[in-house]
C-alpha positions in Angstrom: 22.0 -17.4 -11.4 18.9 -15.6 -10.1 19.2 -13.8 -6.8 17.2 -14.9 -3.8 15.0 -12.0 -2.5 13.4 -11.4 0.9 10.4 -9.8 -0.8 9.2 -9.2 -4.3 6.7 -6.4 -4.5 3.9 -6.6 -7.1 1.9 -3.5 -7.9 1.6 -0.3 -9.8 4.3 2.3 -10.7 3.3 5.8 -11.6 4.8 9.2 -12.2 2.8 11.5 -9.7 2.3 15.2 -10.3 1.2 17.0 -7.1 -0.8 20.1 -8.0 -1.4 22.4 -5.0 -4.3 24.6 -6.0 -7.0 26.8 -4.3 -10.1 24.7 -3.9 -13.3 24.7 -1.9 -14.3 21.9 0.4 -18.0 21.0 0.3 -19.6 18.7 2.9 -22.7 16.7 1.8 -24.7 15.2 4.6 -27.5 12.7 4.4 -29.4 10.9 7.2 -26.9 8.0 6.9 -23.6 9.4 5.6 -21.4 12.4 5.2 -19.1 13.0 2.2 -16.4 15.7 1.6 -16.0 16.9 -2.0 -13.3 19.2 -3.4 -14.9 21.8 -5.6 -13.5 24.0 -8.4 -15.3 26.8 -10.2 -16.6 25.4 -13.6 -15.1 26.8 -16.8 -12.3 28.8 -15.0 -8.6 28.8 -15.3 -7.0 28.0 -11.9 -3.5 28.8 -11.0 -1.3 26.1 -9.5 0.6 27.4 -6.4 3.1 24.5 -6.4 3.9 21.7 -8.8 6.0 18.6 -7.9 6.9 15.4 -9.8 7.6 12.2 -7.8 7.5 8.4 -8.4 4.5 6.7 -6.8 2.3 3.6 -7.1 1.8 0.9 -4.5 4.4 -1.5 -6.0 7.3 1.0 -6.0 6.3 2.7 -2.7 6.4 -0.6 -0.9 9.6 -1.7 -2.6 11.5 1.4 -1.6 10.2 1.2 1.9 11.3 -2.4 2.3 14.7 -1.8 0.7 15.4 1.1 3.1 14.5 -1.3 6.0 17.3 -3.5 5.0 15.6 -6.2 2.9 16.7 -7.6 -0.5 13.8 -6.5 -2.7 12.8 -6.7 -6.3 9.9 -4.9 -8.0 7.6 -6.8 -10.4 5.3 -4.6 -12.5 4.6 -3.3 -16.0 6.2 0.0 -17.2 5.9 1.8 -20.5 9.0 1.9 -22.7 8.9 5.7 -22.4 10.5 8.7 -20.6 8.4 8.2 -17.5 9.2 4.5 -17.5 12.9 5.4 -17.5 12.3 7.8 -14.6 10.9 4.9 -12.6 13.8 2.6 -13.5 16.3 5.3 -12.5 14.7 5.6 -9.1 14.7 1.8 -8.6 18.4 1.7 -9.5 19.1 4.5 -7.1 17.3 2.7 -4.2 19.3 -0.5 -5.1 16.2 -2.4 -6.2 16.0 -4.9 -9.0 13.3 -4.5 -11.7 12.1 -8.0 -12.8 9.0 -6.8 -14.5 8.0 -6.1 -18.2 8.3 -3.2 -20.5 4.9 -2.7 -22.3 3.8 -0.8 -25.4 1.4 1.1 -23.2 2.1 4.4 -21.6 3.6 4.3 -18.1 1.0 5.0 -15.3 0.4 8.6 -14.4 -1.4 10.3 -11.5 -2.4 13.9 -10.9 -2.8 14.5 -7.1 -5.0 17.5 -6.1 -4.4 18.7 -2.6 -7.3 20.1 -0.6 -7.5 22.6 2.2 -7.6 19.8 4.7 -4.7 18.0 3.1 -6.6 15.0 2.1 -5.9 14.3 -1.5 -8.0 13.5 -4.6 -6.1 11.5 -7.2 -6.8 11.4 -10.9 -5.0 8.2 -12.0 -4.2 6.8 -15.5 -3.4 3.1 -15.1 -1.8 2.6 -18.5 0.9 -0.1 -18.5 0.0 -1.0 -14.9 -3.1 -2.9 -16.1 -1.1 -4.9 -18.7 1.1 -7.2 -16.6 0.8 -10.6 -18.3 1.8 -13.7 -16.4 3.2 -15.2 -19.6 5.6 -12.2 -19.9 7.1 -12.8 -16.4 10.5 -14.6 -16.1 9.5 -17.2 -13.5 13.1 -18.1 -12.9 13.6 -14.7 -11.3 10.8 -15.2 -8.8 13.0 -16.6 -6.0 11.8 -15.0 -2.9 10.5 -15.7 0.7 7.6 -13.3 0.4 5.4 -11.6 -2.2 3.9 -8.2 -1.3 0.8 -7.7 -3.4 -0.6 -4.2 -3.7 -3.7 -3.4 -5.8 -3.8 -4.5 -9.4 -6.9 -4.5 -11.7 -7.9 -5.8 -15.1 -5.4 -8.2 -16.8 -2.9 -7.5 -14.0 -5.3 -8.8 -11.4 -5.5 -12.2 -13.2 -1.7 -12.2 -13.0 -1.9 -11.6 -9.2 -4.1 -14.7 -9.0 -1.6 -16.8 -11.0 1.2 -15.5 -8.8 -0.7 -16.5 -5.7 -1.0 -20.1 -7.1 2.8 -20.0 -8.0 3.5 -18.8 -4.4 1.5 -21.7 -2.9 3.4 -24.3 -5.1 6.8 -22.7 -4.2 6.2 -22.1 -0.5 6.3 -18.3 -0.9 4.3 -16.3 1.7 2.0 -13.5 0.6 1.3 -10.1 2.2 -1.8 -8.5 0.5 -2.7 -4.8 0.7 -5.8 -4.4 -1.6 -7.4 -1.1 -2.5 -11.0 0.1 -2.5 -11.1 -0.8 -6.2 -10.6 -4.5 -5.3 -12.6 -4.5 -2.1 -15.6 -3.2 -3.9 -15.6 -6.3 -6.1 -16.2 -8.4 -3.0 -14.6 -11.3 -1.1 -15.5 -13.9 -3.8 -13.6 -11.9 -6.4 -10.5 -11.9 -4.2 -11.0 -15.5 -3.0 -8.1 -17.1 -4.9 -5.6 -14.6 -3.3 -7.2 -14.4 0.2 -7.0 -18.2 0.8 -3.3 -18.1 0.0 -2.5 -14.9 2.0 -0.5 -14.9 5.2 -0.9 -11.2 6.1 -3.9 -9.1 5.0 -3.6 -5.3 5.6 -6.4 -3.0 4.7 -8.3 0.1 5.9 -11.6 0.2 7.7 -13.6 1.1 4.5 -12.0 -1.8 2.5 -12.7 -4.2 5.4 -16.4 -3.1 5.5 -16.7 -3.6 1.7 -15.4 -7.2 2.1 -17.3 -8.4 5.1 -20.0 -5.8 5.9 -20.2 -3.2 8.6 -19.7 -4.9 12.0 -18.0 -4.2 15.3 -14.2 -4.4 15.0 -14.0 -7.9 16.7 -16.5 -9.4 14.2 -14.9 -7.7 11.3 -11.4 -9.1 12.2 -12.8 -12.6 12.7 -14.7 -12.6 9.4 -11.6 -11.5 7.5 -9.5 -14.1 9.3 -12.0 -16.8 8.2 -11.3 -15.8 4.5 -7.8 -17.4 4.8 -5.2 -14.9 6.1 -3.2 -15.8 9.3 -2.8 -12.2 10.4 -5.4 -9.4 9.7 -4.6 -5.7 10.2 -7.1 -2.9 9.9 -6.1 0.8 9.8 -8.6 3.5 10.5 -7.1 7.0 10.0 -6.8 8.7 13.3 -8.7 5.9 15.1 -7.0 2.8 16.6 -5.2 0.3 14.3 -6.4 -3.3 15.1 -4.7 -6.7 14.3 -5.8 -10.3 14.8 -3.7 -13.4 14.6 -6.4 -16.0 15.5 -5.6 -15.9 19.2 -5.3 -12.3 20.2 -6.7 -8.9 19.1 -4.2 -6.0 19.3 -5.1 -2.3 19.3 -2.7 0.6 18.8 -3.7 4.3 18.9 -2.0 6.6 16.3 -0.3 9.7 17.7 -1.8 13.1 17.4 0.4 14.7 14.7 0.0 17.4 12.0 -0.7 15.8 8.7 1.0 17.4 5.7 0.0 14.9 3.1 -1.4 11.4 3.3 -0.2 10.0 -0.1 1.7 6.7 0.5 0.8 6.3 4.2 -1.0 3.0 3.6 1.9 1.6 1.6 4.4 2.7 4.3 2.3 1.1 7.1 1.7 -2.2 5.3 5.3 -2.7 4.1 6.8 -1.8 7.5 4.3 -4.1 9.2 5.5 -6.9 6.9 9.1 -6.0 7.7 8.4 -6.2 11.5 6.9 -9.7 11.0 10.0 -10.8 9.0 12.5 -9.3 11.5 10.9 -10.5 14.8 7.7 -12.5 14.0 6.0 -10.2 16.6 2.6 -8.5 15.8 3.2 -5.8 18.5 6.6 -4.9 17.1 5.3 -5.0 13.5 2.4 -2.6 14.4 4.9 -0.1 16.0 7.1 -0.3 12.9 4.1 0.3 10.6 2.9 3.3 12.6 6.3 4.9 12.9 6.9 4.8 9.1 3.4 5.9 8.1 3.5 8.8 10.5 6.9 9.8 9.1 5.4 9.8 5.6 2.3 11.8 6.4 4.3 14.6 8.0 6.2 15.2 4.8 5.1 15.8 1.2 5.5 12.8 -1.3 5.0 9.1 -0.8 8.8 8.3 -0.4 10.5 11.4 0.8 10.6 10.4 4.5 10.5 6.6 4.4 12.7 5.6 7.4 15.5 3.1 7.6 15.5 0.4 10.3 17.7 2.4 12.7 15.5 5.5 12.4 12.4 3.4 13.0 13.9 1.8 16.2 14.7 5.3 17.5 11.1 6.5 16.9 9.7 3.4 18.6 11.9 3.9 21.6 11.1 7.6 21.8 7.3 7.3 21.4 6.5 4.4 23.8 3.4 3.5 21.9 1.1 1.3 24.1 -0.6 -1.7 22.5 -3.7 -3.2 24.1 -3.9 -6.9 23.8 -7.0 -8.9 24.5 -8.2 -12.5 23.8 -10.6 -13.0 21.0 
């Protein structure tokens, strides 16, 4: 018999190589925008100061986060039948996660992460098997869960996300959706089939603007809510995190902390917010959980190295006394 899961995460799995190199940071300013670019001298050989290999990707990052928070979790994705695919399977096993995805003939996803002097990272990513998750290849009998957590998928795998959203609706499975810039750039109509079936939508400020245009935060939250989700959460780097549940708007200010590396922070926040809703059905508590775990991740290298368990998160919440402002819509 198939197990009943609290959450099945659907998303990418990659082997990440972190290359810490010497780079220049160039700022380009126009009358309307400012952009930071990492620059390397052309045609030169650059020494790497530090090289680390870890397992990444939104699907596995969120799965590990949720499992450490005490939930029964399975990961659904597409891996290559190769050495890197086996590395990912080993990690899932170690974290007591079930793999209910497919093994593809494609190469397992791979990312090269270049660290800059300001510790923001530039990622060169090869999607490989991640783009080849076919709905027809999934064993539907294994999809026994209360929640799906969707992270970003593109190409053929995005069509599978749409079919999984329909499957979720038919089987009374709730959806938490954490799209990426790739998907937000395609616009709200492209994401419509998923958004109308989503319970929790979590995205960053840039992604929110791509979906509903640049507005004040109140308008942005309401416009996203009108697309279908019952709870909308927008993160914004060092600026306040906002949430909206159709009745109230909530604002939580991140703590001033030293960022070591931001890889995986979004996955940590979104998965921990979902955990908070599952555990207490309380937006305020969920925001505090999301912030505690994402801040733990950004103060350590690697997307999974310092993902907290539930007891650790409760300690952080108690210690920090984060204040949430709540106001009517």
